[in-house]
MARMI-423950 format. One record per residue (C-alpha): x, y negated, z negated; chain; residue in three letters; residue number from 1. Coordinates in nm, 4 decimals, padded with zeros to 6 digits. Each point is the difference from the previous one (the first is absolute). Layout:
BEGIN
{site {X,Y,Z},A,ALA,NUM}
...
***
This chain:
BEGIN
{site {-02.8431,02.9173,01.9519},A,MET,1}
{site {00.2306,-00.2366,-00.1883},A,LEU,2}
{site {00.2073,-00.2390,00.2025},A,LEU,3}
{site {00.3480,-00.1009,-00.1206},A,PRO,4}
{site {00.0218,-00.3413,-00.1610},A,MET,5}
{site {00.2179,-00.2668,00.1500},A,SER,6}
{site {00.3078,-00.1036,-00.1940},A,HIS,7}
{site {-00.1595,-00.3418,-00.0633},A,GLU,8}
{site {-00.3248,00.1545,-00.1292},A,ALA,9}
{site {00.1956,00.2414,-00.2192},A,SER,10}
{site {00.2018,-00.2865,-00.1526},A,ASN,11}
{site {-00.3166,-00.2037,-00.0602},A,LYS,12}
{site {-00.1652,00.2936,-00.1768},A,LEU,13}
{site {00.3129,00.0580,-00.2113},A,ARG,14}
{site {00.0090,-00.3684,-00.1001},A,MET,15}
{site {-00.3698,00.0065,-00.0915},A,GLN,16}
{site {00.0538,00.3077,-00.2189},A,ARG,17}
{site {00.3008,-00.1620,-00.1679},A,ARG,18}
{site {-00.1959,-00.3198,-00.0687},A,ALA,19}
{site {-00.2898,00.2007,-00.1451},A,GLN,20}
{site {00.2385,00.1989,-00.2200},A,LEU,21}
{site {00.1595,-00.3232,-00.1319},A,LYS,22}
{site {-00.3455,-00.1440,-00.0630},A,SER,23}
{site {-00.0991,00.3130,-00.1941},A,ASP,24}
{site {00.3222,-00.0101,-00.2037},A,VAL,25}
{site {-00.0550,-00.3710,-00.0760},A,ALA,26}
{site {-00.3540,00.0773,-00.1168},A,LYS,27}
{site {00.1319,00.2744,-00.2307},A,ASP,28}
{site {00.2651,-00.2371,-00.1374},A,LEU,29}
{site {-00.2653,-00.2635,-00.0750},A,ARG,30}
{site {-00.2017,00.2602,-00.1888},A,ALA,31}
{site {00.3030,00.1069,-00.2059},A,SER,32}
{site {00.1440,-00.3466,-00.0716},A,ALA,33}
{site {00.2201,-00.0463,-00.3037},A,THR,34}
{site {-00.1137,-00.2137,-00.2917},A,ASP,35}
{site {00.2322,-00.2786,00.1149},A,GLY,36}
{site {-00.1337,00.0122,00.3581},A,GLU,37}
{site {-00.3602,-00.0175,-00.1228},A,ARG,38}
{site {00.0752,-00.2966,-00.2266},A,LYS,39}
{site {00.1939,-00.1893,00.2674},A,LEU,40}
{site {-00.2755,00.0719,00.2533},A,TRP,41}
{site {-00.2575,-00.1458,-00.2422},A,ALA,42}
{site {00.1991,-00.3266,00.0097},A,ILE,43}
{site {00.0580,-00.0081,00.3768},A,LEU,44}
{site {-00.3255,00.1345,00.1451},A,ARG,45}
{site {-00.2762,-00.2077,00.1535},A,GLY,46}
{site {00.2206,-00.3003,00.0866},A,LYS,47}
{site {00.0254,-00.0806,-00.3726},A,GLN,48}
{site {00.3728,-00.0657,00.0174},A,PHE,49}
{site {00.1128,-00.3024,00.2046},A,ALA,50}
{site {-00.3123,00.0425,00.2147},A,GLY,51}
{site {00.1784,00.2681,00.2051},A,LEU,52}
{site {-00.1193,00.3447,00.0989},A,ARG,53}
{site {00.1960,00.2956,-00.1331},A,PHE,54}
{site {-00.0357,00.3658,00.0942},A,ARG,55}
{site {00.0769,00.3150,-00.1975},A,ARG,56}
{site {00.1839,00.2992,00.1429},A,GLN,57}
{site {00.0309,-00.1627,00.3422},A,GLN,58}
{site {00.1613,00.2043,00.2811},A,PRO,59}
{site {00.2853,-00.1999,00.1568},A,LEU,60}
{site {00.1809,00.1853,00.2759},A,GLY,61}
{site {00.1170,00.3352,-00.1374},A,PRO,62}
{site {-00.0522,-00.1095,-00.3635},A,TYR,63}
{site {-00.2800,-00.0882,-00.2418},A,ILE,64}
{site {00.0399,-00.3135,-00.2124},A,ALA,65}
{site {-00.1400,00.0013,-00.3554},A,ASP,66}
{site {-00.1270,-00.3577,00.0406},A,LEU,67}
{site {00.0237,-00.2238,00.3031},A,TYR,68}
{site {-00.0785,-00.3587,00.0964},A,CYS,69}
{site {-00.0090,-00.0372,00.3786},A,SER,70}
{site {-00.0159,-00.3817,-00.0002},A,ALA,71}
{site {00.3280,-00.0256,-00.1931},A,ALA,72}
{site {00.1495,00.3261,00.1400},A,LYS,73}
{site {00.0661,00.1146,-00.3567},A,LEU,74}
{site {00.0155,00.3586,-00.1223},A,VAL,75}
{site {-00.0186,00.0731,-00.3731},A,PHE,76}
{site {00.1103,00.3336,-00.1377},A,GLU,77}
{site {-00.0678,00.1187,-00.3533},A,LEU,78}
{site {00.2332,00.2928,-00.0626},A,ASP,79}
{site {-00.0378,00.2767,-00.2527},A,GLY,80}
{site {00.2806,00.2066,-00.1495},A,GLY,81}
{site {00.0183,00.2282,00.3057},A,GLN,82}
{site {00.1697,-00.2837,00.1911},A,HIS,83}
{site {00.3139,00.0275,-00.2161},A,SER,84}
{site {00.1268,00.3209,00.1638},A,THR,85}
{site {00.2794,-00.0308,00.2564},A,ASP,86}
{site {-00.2179,00.1415,00.2801},A,ALA,87}
{site {-00.2880,-00.2382,-00.0725},A,ASN,88}
{site {00.2335,-00.2984,-00.0367},A,MET,89}
{site {00.1497,00.0795,00.3426},A,ALA,90}
{site {-00.3495,00.0312,00.1474},A,TYR,91}
{site {-00.1047,-00.3333,-00.1557},A,ASP,92}
{site {00.3136,-00.1685,00.1373},A,THR,93}
{site {-00.0690,00.1289,00.3523},A,ALA,94}
{site {-00.3675,-00.0966,-00.0309},A,ARG,95}
{site {00.0825,-00.3507,-00.1229},A,ASP,96}
{site {00.2507,-00.0371,00.2835},A,GLY,97}
{site {-00.2602,00.0944,00.2599},A,TRP,98}
{site {-00.2607,-00.2351,-00.1508},A,LEU,99}
{site {00.2511,-00.2868,-00.0087},A,LYS,100}
{site {00.0960,00.0685,00.3618},A,SER,101}
{site {-00.3671,-00.0481,00.0880},A,GLN,102}
{site {-00.0099,-00.3384,-00.1744},A,GLY,103}
{site {-00.1536,00.1075,-00.3328},A,TYR,104}
{site {00.1325,-00.1089,-00.3376},A,ARG,105}
{site {-00.0008,00.2788,-00.2580},A,VAL,106}
{site {-00.0368,-00.0618,-00.3735},A,LEU,107}
{site {00.0563,00.3084,-00.2114},A,ARG,108}
{site {-00.0930,00.0252,-00.3675},A,PHE,109}
{site {-00.0226,00.2919,-00.2386},A,SER,110}
{site {-00.3404,00.0916,-00.1415},A,ASN,111}
{site {00.1530,-00.0312,-00.3456},A,GLU,112}
{site {00.1248,-00.3551,00.0668},A,ASP,113}
{site {-00.3387,-00.1043,00.1352},A,PHE,114}
{site {-00.1844,00.1380,-00.3020},A,LEU,115}
{site {00.2448,-00.1651,-00.2440},A,LYS,116}
{site {00.0631,-00.3297,00.1837},A,HIS,117}
{site {-00.3081,-00.0560,00.2130},A,ARG,118}
{site {00.0235,-00.3806,-00.0035},A,ASP,119}
{site {00.3612,00.0030,00.1224},A,VAL,120}
{site {-00.0905,00.2340,00.2892},A,ILE,121}
{site {-00.3037,-00.2118,00.0947},A,ILE,122}
{site {00.2203,-00.3117,00.0017},A,GLU,123}
{site {00.2515,00.1785,00.2264},A,ALA,124}
{site {-00.2805,00.0916,00.2404},A,ILE,125}
{site {-00.1220,-00.3606,-00.0016},A,GLY,126}
{site {00.3525,-00.1268,00.0742},A,ARG,127}
{site {00.0391,00.2493,00.2860},A,ALA,128}
{site {-00.3281,-00.1190,00.1510},A,ILE,129}
{site {00.1168,-00.3613,-00.0286},A,GLY,130}
{site {00.3353,00.0873,00.1593},A,GLU,131}
{site {-00.1726,00.1827,00.2868},A,SER,132}
{site {-00.1111,-00.3314,00.1481},A,GLY,133}
{site {-00.3606,00.1129,00.0402},A,VAL,134}
{site {-00.2332,-00.2969,-00.0402},A,PRO,135}
{site {-00.2163,00.0573,-00.3030},A,LEU,136}
{site {-00.3740,-00.0500,00.0431},A,PRO,137}
{site {-00.1516,-00.3229,-00.1250},A,GLU,138}
{site {-00.1984,00.0360,-00.3215},A,PRO,139}
{site {-00.3752,-00.0162,00.0610},A,PRO,140}
{site {-00.1603,-00.3395,-00.0327},A,LEU,141}
{site {-00.2319,-00.0503,-00.2916},A,ALA,142}
{site {-00.3514,00.0977,00.0954},A,VAL,143}
{site {-00.2400,-00.2906,-00.0126},A,ARG,144}
{site {-00.3518,00.0743,-00.1182},A,PRO,145}
{site {-00.2684,-00.0248,00.2646},A,SER,146}
{site {-00.2153,-00.3107,-00.0068},A,LEU,147}
{site {-00.2924,00.1810,00.1580},A,LYS,148}
{site {-00.3130,00.0003,-00.2054},A,GLY,149}
{site {00.1115,-00.2805,-00.2289},A,ARG,150}
{site {-00.2385,-00.2792,-00.0752},A,VAL,151}
{site {00.1342,-00.3366,-00.0654},A,GLY,152}
***
């Protein structure tokens, strides 16, 4: 015999399903990244850029950010041509508004601009990180060779 779920348990289950769905969608988006997203990710991944960690297709509230830096609270969007329709522009405006209301800064670039002017976009990202006030990690100290085993 099945017992009815409490309202709290039902809400928890619904939230878990929603989180799993967003995670699955994010995974699919990572697998189908645009050329611009793949190239920008190659620059940002593995703490290669400013020593900060970036994430791809990161769920943030009801949305999924193309690229995200949690330390600097920066969201980067690389938009394809589909973002030029009125409906998609309205959606992007609402999305950006929600992200900003949560304390995120949103930088939006077109895929075409990134592919044509990569250096300019990378500089803009670097400036945004600097303006975020996040302390940048210290560069690693030079590694000194070990003196073990040396005669002399």
